[in-house]
PLY file of the C-alpha trace (Angstrom):
ply
format ascii 1.0
element vertex 219
property float x
property float y
property float z
element edge 218
property int vertex1
property int vertex2
end_header
0.00 -0.03 -0.05
2.95 2.19 0.67
4.17 1.46 -2.67
1.13 2.02 -4.52
1.10 5.48 -2.55
4.41 5.82 -3.85
3.45 5.54 -7.43
0.84 8.13 -7.42
1.92 11.61 -8.49
2.00 14.26 -5.50
-1.01 16.41 -4.86
-1.06 19.64 -6.87
-0.66 22.89 -4.65
-3.23 25.31 -4.94
-2.03 29.10 -4.65
-4.44 31.99 -4.36
-3.18 35.56 -5.28
-4.92 38.60 -3.73
-4.92 41.33 -6.60
-5.65 44.07 -4.13
-2.29 43.52 -2.30
-0.32 43.28 -5.86
-2.26 46.37 -7.28
-3.26 48.55 -4.49
-5.58 51.33 -5.41
-4.66 54.82 -4.97
-6.38 56.95 -2.19
-8.81 59.77 -3.33
-7.39 63.15 -3.00
-9.29 66.06 -1.56
-8.48 67.92 -4.66
-10.09 65.31 -7.05
-13.19 65.26 -4.46
-13.36 68.87 -5.00
-13.25 68.77 -8.78
-15.67 66.11 -8.87
-17.85 68.08 -6.72
-17.60 71.12 -8.78
-18.14 69.30 -11.85
-21.25 67.53 -10.43
-24.69 68.88 -11.58
-26.50 70.94 -8.93
-29.78 69.72 -7.76
-32.77 70.24 -10.11
-34.41 73.62 -9.82
-30.93 75.33 -8.90
-30.31 78.36 -11.42
-27.09 79.34 -9.82
-25.50 76.10 -11.04
-22.17 74.82 -9.71
-20.34 77.33 -7.48
-17.86 79.37 -8.83
-14.28 79.53 -7.50
-13.32 82.94 -6.27
-11.07 84.94 -8.60
-7.59 85.08 -7.60
-6.21 88.37 -6.47
-4.73 90.82 -9.04
-1.55 92.07 -8.23
-1.11 95.76 -7.77
-0.25 97.43 -10.84
3.39 98.94 -11.16
3.92 102.64 -10.60
2.97 105.07 -13.48
6.36 106.79 -14.74
4.19 109.77 -15.65
3.72 110.47 -12.09
7.27 110.40 -11.24
8.14 112.70 -14.02
5.25 115.01 -12.63
6.88 115.17 -9.33
10.25 115.79 -10.67
8.64 118.66 -12.83
6.86 120.30 -9.67
10.22 120.07 -7.61
12.01 121.79 -10.38
9.20 124.58 -10.57
9.47 124.92 -6.80
13.15 125.54 -7.25
12.72 128.14 -10.05
10.13 129.76 -7.86
12.60 130.10 -4.83
15.14 131.39 -7.21
12.83 134.05 -8.72
11.70 135.16 -5.29
15.40 135.59 -4.25
16.07 137.54 -7.41
13.10 139.82 -6.57
14.02 140.58 -3.31
17.50 141.47 -4.51
16.07 143.54 -7.05
13.85 145.52 -4.60
16.89 146.09 -2.50
19.15 147.25 -5.56
16.10 149.69 -6.33
15.80 151.19 -2.91
19.69 151.57 -2.69
19.83 153.43 -5.92
16.77 155.60 -5.07
18.59 156.55 -1.95
21.68 157.26 -3.68
19.91 159.37 -6.21
17.93 161.26 -3.54
21.21 161.88 -1.74
22.88 163.15 -4.76
19.72 165.59 -5.68
19.82 166.73 -1.99
23.70 167.67 -2.10
23.08 169.35 -5.35
20.39 171.46 -3.82
22.31 172.32 -0.59
25.08 173.43 -2.90
22.68 175.67 -4.78
21.28 176.94 -1.55
24.71 177.69 -0.03
25.33 179.99 -2.96
22.20 181.89 -2.53
22.93 182.49 1.17
24.91 185.62 0.21
21.70 186.92 -1.79
19.89 186.59 1.71
22.60 188.58 3.63
22.50 191.65 0.91
18.57 191.64 1.35
18.85 191.63 5.01
21.37 194.59 4.88
19.14 196.57 2.30
16.17 196.00 4.29
17.91 197.23 7.73
19.25 200.30 5.67
15.81 201.04 4.41
14.13 200.74 7.90
16.75 203.34 9.14
16.53 206.24 6.63
12.66 205.79 6.07
13.22 207.66 2.83
12.55 204.87 0.38
9.22 203.57 1.78
8.09 202.28 -1.60
11.47 200.79 -2.17
11.37 199.01 1.15
8.12 197.45 0.48
9.32 195.97 -2.74
12.41 194.63 -1.19
10.51 193.13 1.72
8.20 191.64 -0.82
10.95 189.98 -2.75
13.00 188.99 0.43
9.60 187.24 1.57
8.91 185.52 -1.72
12.70 184.32 -1.58
12.43 182.94 1.85
9.39 181.02 1.05
10.93 179.41 -2.10
13.89 178.33 0.16
11.93 177.24 2.97
9.94 174.94 0.55
13.00 173.44 -0.46
14.03 172.74 2.92
15.99 175.37 3.98
15.25 176.90 7.73
16.72 179.53 9.63
18.28 178.91 12.94
16.79 180.60 15.95
19.75 182.55 17.65
18.92 185.79 19.70
18.28 184.88 23.26
18.64 181.36 22.84
21.20 179.18 24.89
24.35 179.01 23.21
24.86 175.86 21.27
28.07 175.11 19.36
26.37 172.82 16.99
24.31 175.84 15.51
25.98 178.89 16.63
29.27 180.25 15.90
30.73 182.62 18.34
32.26 185.49 16.94
32.46 187.98 20.04
32.08 187.46 23.66
30.53 189.98 25.89
29.85 190.18 29.71
26.51 188.43 30.79
23.81 190.08 32.94
23.58 186.80 35.14
25.82 184.08 36.12
23.83 181.34 34.17
24.85 179.47 31.10
26.30 181.46 28.02
23.48 182.49 25.74
23.16 184.61 22.25
23.04 188.13 23.01
23.01 189.23 19.15
22.96 187.39 15.73
25.58 188.77 13.54
24.72 186.61 10.41
21.87 184.15 10.11
22.43 180.54 10.01
20.52 177.84 8.11
19.86 173.96 8.02
18.82 172.00 5.34
16.38 169.35 6.18
17.50 169.06 9.73
21.31 169.32 8.81
23.39 172.42 9.66
24.11 174.06 6.20
25.55 177.08 8.11
25.85 178.02 11.85
24.59 181.51 12.91
27.50 183.81 13.69
26.59 185.31 16.91
27.71 187.41 20.15
27.80 185.42 23.16
27.18 186.75 26.50
28.69 184.88 29.66
30.03 185.64 32.87
33.64 186.89 32.93
36.01 186.10 35.93
36.42 189.22 38.16
0 1
1 2
2 3
3 4
4 5
5 6
6 7
7 8
8 9
9 10
10 11
11 12
12 13
13 14
14 15
15 16
16 17
17 18
18 19
19 20
20 21
21 22
22 23
23 24
24 25
25 26
26 27
27 28
28 29
29 30
30 31
31 32
32 33
33 34
34 35
35 36
36 37
37 38
38 39
39 40
40 41
41 42
42 43
43 44
44 45
45 46
46 47
47 48
48 49
49 50
50 51
51 52
52 53
53 54
54 55
55 56
56 57
57 58
58 59
59 60
60 61
61 62
62 63
63 64
64 65
65 66
66 67
67 68
68 69
69 70
70 71
71 72
72 73
73 74
74 75
75 76
76 77
77 78
78 79
79 80
80 81
81 82
82 83
83 84
84 85
85 86
86 87
87 88
88 89
89 90
90 91
91 92
92 93
93 94
94 95
95 96
96 97
97 98
98 99
99 100
100 101
101 102
102 103
103 104
104 105
105 106
106 107
107 108
108 109
109 110
110 111
111 112
112 113
113 114
114 115
115 116
116 117
117 118
118 119
119 120
120 121
121 122
122 123
123 124
124 125
125 126
126 127
127 128
128 129
129 130
130 131
131 132
132 133
133 134
134 135
135 136
136 137
137 138
138 139
139 140
140 141
141 142
142 143
143 144
144 145
145 146
146 147
147 148
148 149
149 150
150 151
151 152
152 153
153 154
154 155
155 156
156 157
157 158
158 159
159 160
160 161
161 162
162 163
163 164
164 165
165 166
166 167
167 168
168 169
169 170
170 171
171 172
172 173
173 174
174 175
175 176
176 177
177 178
178 179
179 180
180 181
181 182
182 183
183 184
184 185
185 186
186 187
187 188
188 189
189 190
190 191
191 192
192 193
193 194
194 195
195 196
196 197
197 198
198 199
199 200
200 201
201 202
202 203
203 204
204 205
205 206
206 207
207 208
208 209
209 210
210 211
211 212
212 213
213 214
214 215
215 216
216 217
217 218
């Protein structure tokens, strides 16, 4: 019996292969599920249809080159305006200086003219004084006084003014002492008599008055 069993072929081995282990299926991805859901038709009666994915954000636009050029032009214009204002201020100062210099020239020229006219005033004063003493030429005296008054008005209008002298305290800035006499009191020296009139031109001494000064002399 053992011999008969040995003559028989060995039994055939049955092998079972699991294809799920040999060829595993890939796990579904969330993106795929989302795509499937997006592609799936909506329920009946839904007019909106499948949901629309939000639009991607638009990147900010690049700076406009014209804006940069405009800002540069504005800055350049501001610089030109500053230069113009500075030049205007310099021109105003120059104009004022020129006007002041020209005014000074005119005033000095007028002062020279007035100085040359002073002897005429002196002669008028002498003529009037002589006529007042004689009383023989009343008509001439009136004419001379009229001309003398008109001349003084013209000179006064040009800025010439007579310096007050007689009875005033002696001031070396306005009075030139030609003689000295004894005073009546012990006070400050004063002008006892005016020998020649003095004048100022627009506040400046043109010629001091020549005067006789009274002062107390040492005993």
